[in-house]
Backbone bond lengths (Angstrom), bond angles and torsions (degrees), N, CA, C in turn:
res aa  C-N    CA-C-N  psi(-1)  N-CA   C-N-CA  omega(-1)  CA-C   N-CA-C  phi
1 M - - - 1.463 - - 1.528 113.35 -
2 P 1.398 120.29 -40.68 1.468 118.30 176.19 1.510 112.85 -60.53
3 H 1.379 117.36 -37.26 1.461 119.18 178.69 1.512 111.28 -63.75
4 K 1.336 116.91 -38.38 1.470 120.06 178.64 1.514 110.99 -63.66
5 K 1.356 117.03 -39.66 1.458 119.28 178.17 1.523 110.89 -63.86
6 K 1.349 116.35 -38.12 1.466 119.45 178.16 1.514 111.12 -63.56
7 L 1.330 116.35 -44.29 1.453 119.95 -179.51 1.511 111.42 -64.05
8 D 1.358 116.68 -39.55 1.468 119.56 177.69 1.521 110.48 -63.54
9 A 1.340 116.82 -41.06 1.461 119.84 179.05 1.507 111.35 -64.60
10 M 1.353 116.49 -40.33 1.459 119.53 179.45 1.517 111.55 -67.80
11 T 1.343 116.74 -35.26 1.459 119.96 177.11 1.524 110.35 -62.79
12 T 1.361 115.74 -42.57 1.461 119.50 177.91 1.515 111.06 -63.35
13 T 1.356 116.47 -42.23 1.473 119.87 178.33 1.517 110.59 -62.75
14 G 1.344 117.58 -41.62 1.462 120.64 178.73 1.516 112.10 -62.52
15 A 1.333 116.99 -37.98 1.466 120.03 178.02 1.522 110.92 -65.17
16 R 1.345 115.99 -40.75 1.467 118.33 177.81 1.517 111.25 -63.78
17 Q 1.347 116.20 -40.56 1.458 119.44 178.03 1.522 111.01 -61.99
18 T 1.349 117.73 -40.21 1.459 121.79 179.90 1.519 110.81 -63.05
19 W 1.330 117.44 -47.96 1.454 119.89 179.67 1.521 111.40 -66.32
20 H 1.351 117.16 -32.31 1.463 119.79 175.82 1.518 110.88 -63.23
21 R 1.336 117.80 -42.45 1.459 121.24 178.92 1.524 111.10 -65.94
22 I 1.334 116.88 -40.25 1.463 120.03 179.03 1.528 110.39 -62.71
23 A 1.349 117.06 -40.94 1.463 120.33 179.47 1.516 111.63 -63.93
24 L 1.335 116.96 -38.57 1.466 119.84 178.20 1.513 111.01 -65.03
25 W 1.338 117.61 -41.15 1.465 120.48 179.11 1.526 111.14 -64.86
26 I 1.314 116.99 -42.22 1.469 120.19 179.40 1.518 109.96 -62.15
27 S 1.353 117.46 -41.39 1.469 120.70 179.17 1.516 111.45 -62.26
28 A 1.342 116.51 -41.66 1.468 119.87 -179.78 1.521 111.30 -63.23
29 W 1.326 117.40 -46.66 1.467 119.95 -178.88 1.515 112.00 -67.60
30 L 1.333 118.16 -35.48 1.463 119.92 175.70 1.523 111.36 -63.58
31 M 1.345 115.77 -36.59 1.461 119.15 177.79 1.521 110.68 -63.27
32 I 1.331 116.99 -43.85 1.464 120.94 -178.97 1.518 111.10 -68.19
33 L 1.328 116.95 -46.50 1.455 120.06 -179.05 1.529 111.39 -65.36
34 G 1.343 115.77 -38.24 1.458 118.25 178.03 1.512 112.29 -63.47
35 S 1.331 116.74 -37.98 1.460 120.27 176.91 1.519 110.95 -63.70
36 A 1.312 116.80 -40.82 1.458 120.19 -178.75 1.524 112.17 -67.80
37 L 1.352 117.19 -31.85 1.456 120.01 -176.87 1.524 112.34 -84.56
38 V 1.333 117.09 -38.06 1.456 120.19 -174.04 1.517 112.13 -81.50
39 L 1.336 117.70 -40.71 1.454 120.90 -175.14 1.523 110.50 -85.94
40 P 1.332 117.43 157.33 1.460 120.21 -178.28 1.514 111.81 -58.21
41 A 1.319 115.80 144.15 1.461 120.40 -176.77 1.511 111.91 -80.37
42 V 1.336 118.44 -32.64 1.463 122.18 -177.11 1.521 107.95 -124.13
43 C 1.325 116.50 119.23 1.447 121.67 -179.20 1.518 109.08 -145.71
44 D 1.320 115.33 160.27 1.453 121.16 172.80 1.511 108.23 -95.82
45 A 1.308 116.05 123.96 1.462 120.11 -177.55 1.520 110.80 -76.06
46 E 1.338 115.58 157.99 1.441 120.73 175.81 1.516 110.33 -66.63
47 P 1.354 116.83 158.29 1.461 118.16 177.09 1.512 112.89 -56.19
48 M 1.348 118.34 -32.60 1.452 119.52 -179.44 1.523 111.78 -63.21
49 D 1.339 117.31 -33.07 1.451 120.77 -179.45 1.526 111.56 -70.38
50 Y 1.331 117.54 -29.10 1.451 120.92 -177.37 1.522 113.24 -90.01
51 N 1.335 116.62 -31.14 1.447 119.84 -176.17 1.520 110.73 -82.34
52 G 1.325 114.99 136.74 1.441 118.77 176.18 1.524 110.76 -67.84
53 C 1.337 117.08 145.46 1.457 120.08 -178.87 1.519 109.36 -151.78
54 T 1.327 115.52 164.14 1.454 124.23 177.08 1.517 108.21 -124.44
55 T 1.329 117.16 136.38 1.461 120.91 -179.93 1.518 109.96 -125.75
56 T 1.293 115.34 152.16 1.460 122.44 172.24 1.516 107.75 -146.02
57 G 1.332 116.66 147.43 1.452 118.47 -175.52 1.507 112.86 -164.53
58 F 1.326 114.46 179.06 1.460 123.26 -177.52 1.519 108.25 -135.62
59 Q 1.339 116.25 142.17 1.461 120.82 -176.10 1.518 110.04 -137.09
60 G 1.336 115.28 140.42 1.450 122.22 174.31 1.523 110.35 -117.31
61 F 1.334 116.56 129.79 1.466 123.00 -178.29 1.527 107.52 -117.80
62 F 1.334 117.09 113.60 1.453 123.19 -176.54 1.528 107.66 -109.41
63 S 1.325 115.26 107.65 1.465 119.74 -166.43 1.522 111.29 -133.88
64 W 1.321 114.91 172.25 1.453 122.90 170.73 1.524 107.59 -125.39
65 I 1.329 116.21 150.79 1.457 120.92 -172.13 1.524 110.80 -115.80
66 D 1.319 114.04 159.97 1.456 122.91 173.00 1.520 106.54 -155.59
67 G 1.327 116.98 152.57 1.459 118.99 178.68 1.511 111.72 158.57
68 R 1.315 115.15 -174.73 1.463 121.75 -179.91 1.519 109.19 -149.88
69 I 1.340 115.01 163.56 1.453 120.60 -175.85 1.526 109.30 -151.51
70 G 1.329 116.41 149.98 1.458 122.36 175.76 1.516 110.47 -119.97
71 F 1.342 117.07 135.34 1.457 122.05 -177.51 1.529 112.68 -105.80
72 E 1.329 119.04 10.56 1.465 119.77 -175.72 1.519 111.71 -67.24
73 Q 1.352 117.07 -51.26 1.453 124.00 176.47 1.529 112.72 58.46
74 E 1.294 117.98 30.16 1.461 122.82 173.52 1.516 108.61 -127.90
75 N 1.328 116.34 148.94 1.460 120.78 -177.96 1.523 110.76 -59.31
76 L 1.326 115.75 120.63 1.465 123.10 -177.86 1.521 111.21 55.36
77 G 1.336 116.61 38.95 1.461 120.81 -178.88 1.516 111.60 -68.43
78 A 1.333 114.85 160.24 1.460 121.26 -175.14 1.515 113.04 -97.05
79 G 1.342 118.38 10.14 1.452 121.10 -178.17 1.519 112.25 -66.12
80 T 1.329 115.49 154.07 1.452 120.50 179.77 1.528 110.27 -80.29
81 L 1.322 115.38 154.46 1.458 121.60 169.82 1.530 107.30 -90.73
82 N 1.322 116.50 122.76 1.454 121.91 -169.52 1.520 110.48 -106.12
83 N 1.329 115.92 129.69 1.456 121.33 177.50 1.523 109.75 -72.13
84 L 1.355 116.39 134.37 1.457 119.99 -175.68 1.521 112.50 -65.45
85 I 1.331 118.12 -29.34 1.458 121.24 -177.88 1.528 111.27 -96.79
86 A 1.342 116.74 -55.96 1.465 120.80 -173.51 1.516 112.79 -69.21
87 D 1.337 118.58 -35.24 1.465 121.69 -177.14 1.525 112.83 -97.57
88 L 1.344 117.12 -49.99 1.458 120.18 -176.17 1.523 113.10 -83.07
89 G 1.319 117.79 -20.29 1.450 120.68 178.12 1.514 114.73 75.55
90 L 1.338 118.05 21.36 1.459 120.58 178.06 1.529 110.04 -68.88
91 P 1.342 118.10 149.67 1.465 120.05 -179.27 1.521 111.62 -65.13
92 T 1.323 115.98 140.16 1.459 121.06 -179.60 1.520 111.41 -71.45
93 D 1.313 117.00 -42.57 1.462 121.34 -177.62 1.523 110.26 -89.75
94 N 1.319 116.38 141.21 1.463 120.98 175.76 1.515 109.81 -150.99
95 Q 1.319 115.49 165.59 1.458 121.85 -177.80 1.523 109.09 -129.93
96 S 1.306 115.26 140.32 1.457 122.03 177.49 1.524 108.09 -126.74
97 Y 1.334 116.06 131.32 1.458 121.28 -179.97 1.523 108.85 -117.35
98 R 1.329 115.75 130.31 1.452 121.48 -170.71 1.518 110.59 -126.99
99 V 1.314 115.22 149.62 1.458 123.47 172.51 1.528 107.55 -113.50
100 V 1.323 117.26 130.89 1.463 121.90 -176.88 1.521 109.19 -128.59
101 G 1.326 115.90 152.71 1.451 122.64 176.05 1.510 110.53 -155.55
102 S 1.331 116.98 155.60 1.461 120.36 -179.00 1.520 109.79 -154.29
103 V 1.325 114.41 159.11 1.464 122.83 175.77 1.519 107.49 -136.09
104 R 1.349 116.70 128.94 1.465 120.99 175.96 1.534 108.19 -111.92
105 P 1.344 117.17 92.30 1.468 118.72 -178.40 1.521 113.08 -76.48
106 L 1.347 117.25 -27.12 1.457 121.68 -178.54 1.523 109.27 -134.16
107 E 1.306 115.45 167.64 1.457 121.35 -173.40 1.525 112.86 -56.79
108 H 1.328 117.47 -45.37 1.461 121.04 -172.39 1.525 113.56 -99.81
109 H 1.318 119.03 3.93 1.459 120.93 -169.92 1.528 110.47 -126.47
110 L 1.323 115.51 134.37 1.464 122.16 179.91 1.526 108.96 -135.77
111 L 1.332 116.28 129.19 1.458 123.12 175.49 1.522 108.85 -105.33
112 R 1.334 116.86 132.81 1.460 121.47 -176.02 1.525 111.23 -124.68
113 I 1.327 115.68 152.69 1.457 123.01 171.42 1.524 107.28 -138.82
114 F 1.321 117.36 143.85 1.461 120.35 -175.35 1.523 109.39 -154.55
115 G 1.310 115.65 159.43 1.455 121.41 178.26 1.513 111.02 -167.12
116 T 1.324 116.91 153.96 1.456 122.23 177.88 1.520 109.73 -111.26
117 I 1.317 115.15 148.17 1.458 119.89 171.42 1.527 107.66 -71.05
118 P 1.354 119.20 128.31 1.476 120.63 -177.21 1.525 111.82 -52.14
119 E 1.330 115.06 137.19 1.465 121.70 -177.27 1.523 110.12 -111.49
120 R 1.327 115.60 148.11 1.462 121.71 178.90 1.521 108.83 -143.75
121 Y 1.335 116.58 124.88 1.455 122.53 -179.49 1.529 108.75 -127.70
122 K 1.340 116.34 135.91 1.456 122.34 178.18 1.513 109.75 -116.38
123 G 1.341 115.48 148.26 1.449 121.00 179.25 1.512 111.73 -146.13
124 S 1.323 116.07 166.94 1.462 123.00 175.98 1.515 108.00 -149.76
125 N 1.338 115.19 156.38 1.459 117.82 -174.88 1.523 109.93 -160.97
126 T 1.321 115.32 153.54 1.465 122.82 168.48 1.518 107.01 -101.15
127 L 1.327 117.03 117.20 1.458 121.46 -170.13 1.521 111.98 -67.92
128 A 1.325 114.73 135.96 1.462 121.04 174.67 1.522 111.47 -94.80
129 R 1.327 118.31 -7.75 1.463 122.53 178.07 1.523 108.38 -148.98
130 T 1.321 116.84 167.11 1.455 121.98 -179.44 1.525 110.53 -80.88
131 L 1.338 116.21 132.02 1.458 122.42 177.11 1.523 109.32 -110.35
132 V 1.333 115.67 135.53 1.464 121.63 179.77 1.519 108.23 -116.90
133 T 1.330 117.17 125.10 1.453 122.52 175.92 1.524 108.69 -125.66
134 R 1.321 115.04 -176.04 1.460 119.40 -179.42 1.526 111.81 -67.77
135 N 1.325 116.95 -33.39 1.454 120.72 -174.33 1.518 114.68 -101.90
136 F 1.352 118.22 -26.59 1.454 120.55 -173.06 1.518 110.73 -140.99
137 V 1.345 113.51 161.28 1.459 122.49 163.68 1.527 106.00 -117.17
138 Y 1.339 115.83 116.69 1.459 121.32 -178.34 1.526 108.15 -98.15
139 P 1.350 118.57 107.03 1.471 120.26 -177.87 1.524 111.32 -68.63
140 A 1.308 115.57 156.54 1.458 120.57 174.82 1.519 109.90 -60.53
141 G 1.322 116.95 137.51 1.452 121.99 -178.47 1.518 114.60 94.62
142 S 1.348 117.80 -10.07 1.459 120.44 179.76 1.522 110.68 -84.99
143 Q 1.338 115.45 160.11 1.453 122.29 178.99 1.531 110.15 -91.30
144 V 1.338 116.22 140.65 1.461 121.64 175.21 1.523 108.81 -134.61
145 E 1.325 115.30 155.47 1.453 122.76 172.54 1.517 109.20 -120.90
146 S 1.340 117.38 151.10 1.457 120.97 -175.86 1.520 109.60 -143.31
147 E 1.331 114.30 165.98 1.459 120.85 -179.80 1.520 109.05 -152.36
148 L 1.331 115.50 140.77 1.461 122.62 175.76 1.517 108.27 -127.77
149 R 1.343 115.99 127.17 1.460 121.88 175.50 1.522 108.24 -124.60
150 T 1.309 115.99 140.32 1.452 119.75 179.66 1.519 110.07 -151.78
151 A 1.321 116.02 149.69 1.456 122.97 176.86 1.520 107.82 -159.19
152 M 1.337 116.02 158.26 1.460 121.19 -179.85 1.523 109.59 -154.85
153 F 1.328 116.25 140.91 1.453 120.47 169.66 1.519 108.13 -152.41
154 G 1.320 116.55 161.54 1.457 119.70 -179.04 1.512 111.61 175.28
155 F 1.329 114.72 -171.48 1.454 121.73 177.23 1.520 108.72 -141.81
156 G 1.348 115.88 158.45 1.453 119.62 -175.48 1.513 112.20 -147.45
157 Y 1.324 114.22 173.81 1.469 122.68 -178.89 1.522 108.74 -140.26
158 D 1.342 116.61 131.37 1.459 123.04 176.72 1.520 109.40 -111.73
159 L 1.324 116.00 130.88 1.457 122.23 172.96 1.522 107.72 -109.23
160 D 1.328 116.52 102.22 1.462 122.24 -178.42 1.528 109.45 -91.45
161 F 1.338 116.24 83.74 1.461 119.36 -179.62 1.524 111.70 -87.19
162 L 1.332 118.28 -6.14 1.469 122.48 172.80 1.524 107.45 -110.55
163 I 1.320 118.27 111.03 1.454 122.66 -179.66 1.522 109.61 -135.23
164 G 1.331 115.71 126.42 1.456 121.62 177.10 1.507 110.20 -125.35
165 P 1.331 117.52 -169.57 1.470 119.81 -177.28 1.523 112.69 -65.55
166 R 1.341 117.33 -33.71 1.459 119.65 -177.95 1.529 111.56 -139.52
167 W 1.285 117.87 32.40 1.468 121.61 178.07 1.516 109.67 -159.22
168 F 1.311 115.66 158.90 1.461 121.47 174.24 1.525 108.11 -156.89
169 G 1.307 115.77 159.21 1.462 121.16 -179.97 1.511 110.63 -171.14
170 G 1.312 115.25 169.40 1.453 119.66 -179.64 1.512 111.36 165.55
171 L 1.328 115.61 -150.49 1.456 122.83 -178.28 1.526 109.90 -107.80
172 N 1.327 115.76 155.27 1.457 121.07 177.99 1.529 110.02 -139.07
173 G 1.321 114.55 151.01 1.459 121.52 176.86 1.524 109.82 -134.57
174 D 1.341 116.58 143.11 1.461 122.42 -178.86 1.514 110.66 -132.66
175 F 1.318 115.64 154.92 1.460 123.72 160.73 1.523 106.23 -117.91
176 R 1.334 117.25 113.79 1.455 122.32 -176.96 1.525 110.09 -116.85
177 Y 1.318 115.18 128.30 1.460 120.08 171.45 1.523 107.68 -94.71
178 I 1.330 116.86 116.55 1.456 122.80 -175.70 1.523 108.72 -113.72
179 D 1.312 116.23 126.86 1.463 122.42 179.24 1.525 108.80 -120.96
180 L 1.336 116.39 119.41 1.461 122.63 179.48 1.523 108.76 -129.42
181 R 1.337 116.75 129.47 1.464 121.27 179.90 1.521 108.31 -137.69
182 V 1.334 115.80 128.47 1.463 122.06 179.20 1.522 108.29 -128.90
183 G 1.337 116.65 135.23 1.463 122.22 179.47 1.511 111.34 -128.54
184 L 1.335 116.20 151.99 1.464 123.28 -179.58 1.516 108.42 -145.21
185 G 1.337 117.51 141.75 1.453 120.40 178.47 1.509 112.54 -175.75
186 P 1.352 116.78 169.29 1.466 120.67 175.19 1.522 110.39 -68.50
187 P 1.340 118.21 156.34 1.468 120.31 178.72 1.531 111.47 -59.03
188 G 1.313 115.76 138.26 1.451 120.91 177.28 1.509 115.08 90.91
189 L 1.345 118.50 -14.00 1.458 121.33 177.32 1.530 109.74 -97.82
190 S 1.330 115.97 167.38 1.466 120.88 -176.67 1.530 111.77 -89.80
191 L 1.330 116.50 46.85 1.463 123.47 175.76 1.531 111.02 47.90
192 P 1.339 118.53 73.90 1.475 120.97 -175.24 1.518 114.61 -66.86
193 D 1.324 117.40 -25.42 1.461 119.79 178.01 1.523 108.88 -93.32
194 R 1.334 116.14 116.29 1.460 120.96 -176.89 1.526 110.29 -138.55
195 I 1.309 114.84 150.99 1.455 121.23 170.40 1.524 107.21 -137.76
196 A 1.319 116.60 132.74 1.463 122.00 -176.98 1.520 108.74 -128.75
197 L 1.318 115.75 130.41 1.459 122.38 178.77 1.524 108.31 -125.54
198 S 1.314 116.40 116.72 1.461 122.30 177.56 1.518 107.17 -125.89
199 E 1.312 116.37 107.22 1.461 121.51 -172.40 1.521 111.08 -130.03
200 L 1.336 116.32 137.87 1.449 122.50 167.69 1.520 107.02 -93.86
201 V 1.335 116.53 110.29 1.456 122.43 -169.00 1.527 109.63 -108.03
202 P 1.327 119.05 112.64 1.474 120.25 170.78 1.522 109.57 -74.36
203 C 1.322 116.51 138.24 1.461 121.48 -174.88 1.528 109.95 -133.15
204 I 1.305 115.41 151.30 1.454 123.08 171.44 1.521 108.27 -134.99
205 G 1.334 116.66 160.73 1.450 119.33 -179.18 1.511 111.98 -178.36
206 A 1.327 115.78 -161.78 1.460 122.32 -177.71 1.517 108.89 -143.45
207 H 1.350 116.19 157.10 1.453 120.78 -178.85 1.523 110.00 -149.84
208 F 1.332 114.93 160.48 1.465 121.66 178.28 1.519 108.33 -154.80
209 E 1.340 116.84 142.05 1.466 121.16 177.74 1.520 109.30 -148.47
210 S 1.330 115.67 142.65 1.465 121.66 179.41 1.517 109.33 -128.49
211 R 1.351 114.99 156.64 1.461 121.69 178.88 1.529 108.39 -141.75
212 F 1.327 117.31 121.69 1.460 122.25 -179.09 1.533 109.30 -129.38
213 P 1.339 117.31 136.50 1.474 119.61 -175.17 1.529 113.77 -73.43
214 F 1.309 120.24 -34.71 1.457 124.32 -178.23 1.523 112.12 52.15
215 G 1.342 116.39 40.16 1.449 120.95 177.21 1.507 115.10 81.17
216 W 1.347 117.30 0.48 1.458 119.41 -179.02 1.529 111.52 -96.15
217 D 1.303 117.69 -6.91 1.465 121.08 -172.40 1.528 109.45 -83.60
218 A 1.325 115.59 70.22 1.462 121.24 -178.14 1.521 109.48 -141.88
219 P 1.334 117.23 145.72 1.463 120.96 179.43 1.531 109.40 -61.64
220 P 1.351 119.10 155.89 1.466 125.44 -0.06 1.525 113.98 -85.58
221 L 1.346 117.78 -9.76 1.465 121.04 178.08 1.519 108.77 -115.60
222 C 1.316 116.63 131.00 1.462 121.58 179.40 1.528 108.93 -107.70
223 W 1.340 115.55 125.66 1.456 121.13 -179.15 1.523 108.43 -120.16
224 S 1.320 115.19 145.82 1.463 120.90 174.75 1.523 108.38 -140.25
225 L 1.309 115.05 143.16 1.458 122.23 177.57 1.516 108.17 -121.05
226 G 1.347 117.13 136.16 1.456 119.55 -178.14 1.512 112.16 -153.38
227 A 1.313 115.13 175.64 1.458 122.63 178.12 1.524 109.05 -118.38
228 F 1.326 116.08 155.66 1.457 120.70 179.41 1.526 109.47 -145.13
229 A 1.312 115.06 158.79 1.469 122.29 175.83 1.525 107.84 -152.60
230 R 1.328 116.42 142.32 1.465 121.47 179.25 1.523 109.03 -147.63
231 M 1.330 115.68 135.40 1.456 121.70 175.95 1.524 108.89 -127.34
232 T 1.315 116.45 132.99 1.460 122.70 177.86 1.521 108.54 -129.08
233 Y 1.322 115.71 132.23 1.461 121.28 -175.54 1.518 109.61 -130.35
234 G 1.340 116.99 127.16 1.455 121.78 -179.45 1.511 112.08 -78.80
235 I 1.345 116.33 139.04 1.463 121.80 179.54 1.520 109.94 -120.71
236 N 1.330 116.50 35.66 1.458 120.83 -178.68 1.525 110.63 -64.54
237 P 1.339 118.75 129.34 1.466 120.13 -179.30 1.521 114.15 -73.38
238 N 1.329 118.88 -8.71 1.462 121.88 -178.51 1.522 112.74 -89.93
239 F 1.314 116.89 23.25 1.457 123.19 175.26 1.523 112.26 64.05
240 F 1.318 117.38 29.41 1.468 121.45 170.47 1.522 106.32 -103.14
241 N 1.302 117.01 107.78 1.461 122.23 -175.82 1.520 109.80 -99.87
242 F 1.324 116.18 129.90 1.462 122.50 -178.05 1.519 108.98 -132.74
243 V 1.338 116.06 132.81 1.462 122.37 178.19 1.525 108.39 -133.04
244 D 1.317 116.71 133.57 1.469 122.66 177.57 1.529 107.54 -134.43
245 V 1.327 116.70 117.77 1.466 122.78 -179.91 1.515 108.27 -125.77
246 S 1.340 117.49 131.12 1.461 121.03 178.69 1.522 109.43 -141.26
247 T 1.321 115.55 149.30 1.458 121.82 177.31 1.522 108.63 -155.91
248 G 1.333 116.37 152.86 1.452 119.51 -179.57 1.508 112.51 171.95
249 L 1.349 115.66 -157.12 1.450 123.41 -177.74 1.527 109.94 -120.53
250 S 1.321 115.49 151.06 1.458 121.03 178.28 1.525 109.65 -131.11
251 V 1.334 115.53 146.79 1.460 122.89 176.30 1.523 107.41 -121.73
252 L 1.323 115.70 123.40 1.461 122.28 -177.52 1.526 108.89 -109.22
253 R 1.314 117.22 124.86 1.470 122.90 178.33 1.519 108.66 -114.97
254 R 1.319 116.13 121.54 1.453 120.91 -174.12 1.528 109.25 -128.80
255 P 1.345 118.75 90.65 1.469 120.29 178.51 1.524 110.92 -63.04
256 M 1.314 116.58 137.89 1.459 121.10 179.96 1.525 109.81 -66.63
257 G 1.327 116.20 128.36 1.446 121.98 178.00 1.511 114.69 80.22
258 A 1.325 118.95 -5.02 1.464 121.54 -179.77 1.522 109.92 -88.48
259 P 1.341 118.16 144.60 1.467 119.96 -179.58 1.518 113.49 -79.08
260 L 1.342 118.57 -7.35 1.456 122.23 -174.19 1.520 110.72 -110.20
261 I 1.332 116.22 136.16 1.457 123.55 173.90 1.519 107.91 -117.65
262 L 1.330 117.38 127.69 1.460 122.49 -179.78 1.517 109.87 -103.38
263 N 1.328 116.18 132.68 1.461 121.97 -179.90 1.527 107.99 -129.04
264 A 1.337 117.36 111.91 1.463 123.32 178.96 1.519 109.27 -104.89
265 K 1.346 116.43 137.10 1.461 121.35 -178.53 1.522 109.92 -129.94
266 V 1.316 115.51 147.67 1.453 122.85 172.49 1.527 107.10 -141.31
267 G 1.334 116.87 138.34 1.453 118.48 -176.79 1.512 113.20 -173.32
268 Y 1.313 114.73 -172.79 1.462 123.89 -179.91 1.513 108.86 -109.73
269 E 1.340 116.67 141.31 1.461 121.04 -179.38 1.521 110.24 -137.80
270 L 1.322 114.93 143.54 1.465 122.34 176.53 1.516 108.73 -127.92
271 E 1.332 116.37 125.46 1.462 122.94 173.41 1.518 108.75 -116.52
272 S 1.317 116.71 134.86 1.458 121.65 -179.71 1.523 109.52 -133.43
273 Y 1.322 116.69 128.53 1.466 123.56 177.39 1.529 108.42 -118.93
274 F 1.314 115.85 135.79 1.466 119.71 175.36 1.519 108.69 -142.77
275 N 1.336 116.22 125.51 1.453 120.93 179.32 1.522 109.65 -134.15
276 N 1.322 115.69 123.93 1.461 122.14 171.52 1.517 105.63 -138.35
277 Q 1.341 115.55 63.66 1.452 122.49 -163.00 1.521 113.18 -58.17
278 E 1.314 116.79 -37.23 1.458 119.80 -178.36 1.525 112.39 -105.33
279 N 1.330 115.61 13.32 1.463 121.50 178.63 1.522 111.69 56.51
280 I 1.333 115.31 43.76 1.467 120.91 178.88 1.520 108.88 -130.48
281 A 1.332 115.31 155.61 1.455 119.82 -178.49 1.519 111.93 -73.53
282 G 1.324 118.73 -25.20 1.452 121.37 -174.77 1.503 114.51 -81.59
283 R 1.321 120.04 -7.62 1.474 121.60 178.89 1.527 107.87 -131.08
284 T 1.294 115.21 73.29 1.461 121.40 -176.22 1.525 109.28 -126.32
285 L 1.300 116.09 140.12 1.459 121.36 172.31 1.518 108.21 -134.68
286 E 1.312 116.42 123.89 1.450 122.89 173.25 1.522 107.16 -126.28
287 L 1.324 116.27 122.41 1.460 121.58 -179.03 1.524 108.96 -136.02
288 R 1.305 115.50 129.67 1.463 121.90 179.93 1.526 108.02 -126.07
289 R 1.336 115.61 125.72 1.463 121.50 176.94 1.522 108.02 -123.87
290 E 1.307 116.93 126.76 1.457 120.70 177.44 1.518 109.46 -143.37
291 G 1.336 114.74 146.19 1.444 119.41 -179.28 1.513 111.23 171.83
292 F 1.326 115.99 -155.12 1.458 121.84 -175.03 1.528 109.81 -117.21
293 F 1.307 115.64 147.66 1.455 120.32 179.70 1.521 109.91 -132.10
294 V 1.319 114.58 154.51 1.454 123.19 173.72 1.522 107.62 -132.43
295 S 1.315 116.79 144.17 1.464 120.35 -179.32 1.509 109.84 -147.71
296 V 1.319 114.80 153.87 1.459 122.88 175.33 1.521 107.44 -134.06
297 E 1.350 116.22 126.00 1.460 121.69 178.77 1.522 109.21 -125.28
298 G 1.319 114.39 145.25 1.447 121.04 174.44 1.504 110.70 -115.35
299 A 1.345 117.67 132.04 1.467 122.95 -179.75 1.518 108.80 -109.55
300 F 1.340 115.67 135.13 1.460 121.87 -178.30 1.523 110.36 -116.96
């Protein structure tokens, strides 16, 4: 009977995840359709939209995390699901630093490459409840140590089929390699309880960006201010679900006669990871990262 209750709970969780994904897809398509209906259908694009260019940049993501993980790793195992903050004692705040680059060979097509500097966070905690894993039973009141490692890199493609004088948007696709490793153990040991997820996640999504001069678009320095939004959703068949949503403002500085264009962005980003690869309660990872990011890119 306890196993049946677990399966019923997991079925309910799976249904919520399905409806969550459907809602994200509907939001993305409404954004694209709304852009097509509200903005002019026929426009002359700026020279920057037509000319091929190469960009490179650096981004900092300052976020806080939440989530839970199970170390049982056995079919219908009885291990507890452990909160990353309350149980494992991992730090709530973290920072991610990324390197990005892109090439626009044609008007409607953009190729991207990106990667994060590998991150490592350590934590410790005095347990307020008993934790059960495959290797140990950690009684309430005992000390534990934990570790979280994560990294990501990949490449993507943007199809900008909506292009106007000061805006563009369309669909995007990514291949992201995501590496997540979490460890737990008594103090002084080499963290005997571990779970490692290394997945190549195909993703699809939508994006939109605008640029408006607001009276600053005058020689010798040309300035533009705009808004942007991007959603990326993983479609990995191995039940590793990944969602990345970001939105914010960008400032474009274009010196007259200079070969370099600077584009600074600031905004909010949400990353969500969910893995229940074998559809069991004992091998689950849920990780949510949300916060603010700043980036600077140079276009040549």
